[in-house]
C-alpha positions in Angstrom: -0.4 0.2 0.8 1.4 3.8 -1.1 1.0 6.1 0.6 -0.2 9.6 -0.6 -0.6 13.4 1.4 -2.8 15.8 -0.1 -3.9 19.2 1.2 -7.3 19.7 1.7 -8.3 22.7 3.8 -8.9 22.7 7.5 -12.8 22.7 7.1 -13.1 19.8 4.1 -10.3 17.7 6.2 -12.6 17.7 9.5 -15.8 17.5 7.0 -14.0 13.6 5.8 -12.7 13.2 9.8 -16.5 13.3 11.0 -18.5 11.3 8.6 -15.1 8.5 8.4 -15.7 8.7 12.9 -19.6 8.1 12.4 -19.3 5.3 10.1 -17.1 3.6 12.5 -14.4 4.2 10.2 -10.1 5.3 10.1 -10.6 9.2 8.0 -7.5 6.8 5.3 -10.8 4.0 4.7 -13.2 6.0 4.5 -11.7 7.9 1.8 -10.7 4.7 -0.6 -14.3 3.4 0.8 -15.7 6.2 -1.4 -13.3 6.5 -4.5 -13.7 3.1 -5.0 -17.3 3.2 -5.1 -16.5 6.4 -7.4 -17.4 4.9 -10.8 -15.3 6.9 -13.9 -16.4 8.5 -17.0 -15.8 5.5 -19.1 -17.7 3.0 -16.3 -20.6 5.1 -16.0 -20.6 4.8 -20.1 -20.3 1.2 -19.9 -22.8 1.0 -17.2 -25.2 2.9 -19.3 -24.9 0.7 -22.3 -25.4 -2.3 -19.9 -28.8 -0.5 -18.5 -29.9 0.8 -22.1 -28.6 -3.0 -23.6 -31.1 -4.6 -21.2 -33.9 -1.9 -21.6 -34.1 -2.8 -25.3 -34.0 -6.6 -25.0 -36.4 -7.6 -22.5 -38.6 -4.3 -21.4 -38.7 -1.5 -24.8 -37.6 -3.0 -28.4 -37.8 1.1 -29.3 -36.1 2.5 -26.6 -34.1 5.1 -28.7 -31.2 7.9 -27.9 -33.9 10.7 -27.0 -35.2 8.8 -24.3 -31.9 8.1 -23.3 -31.0 12.0 -22.9 -34.2 12.4 -21.9 -33.8 10.0 -18.3 -29.7 11.7 -17.8 -31.3 14.9 -17.6 -34.3 14.1 -15.3 -31.5 12.1 -12.6 -29.1 15.6 -13.1 -32.3 17.8 -12.2 -33.6 14.7 -9.6 -29.3 15.0 -8.4 -29.0 18.7 -8.9 -32.4 19.3 -6.5 -33.9 21.0 -9.2 -37.4 18.6 -9.4 -38.2 16.0 -6.4 -38.2 18.0 -2.9 -40.0 18.8 -1.1 -41.6 21.9 -0.2 
């Protein structure tokens, strides 16, 4: 295992420490877990392609690229809080 040093602001360092402690983990273990679980753009594209192939094969043969784009926009809107929030 290699050691790496990164420079981050104190508030972010403290937040990392708090998030790790809440999960009963060391900061190092928490960072490793988060990074390992975050897909790269290539991995996301591969996952999307597999999902689209599944939908076309099992649910909707006429699923188009426009449908994919619309679904991605919808997901981005949810993730950014533009939709799905309670008022």
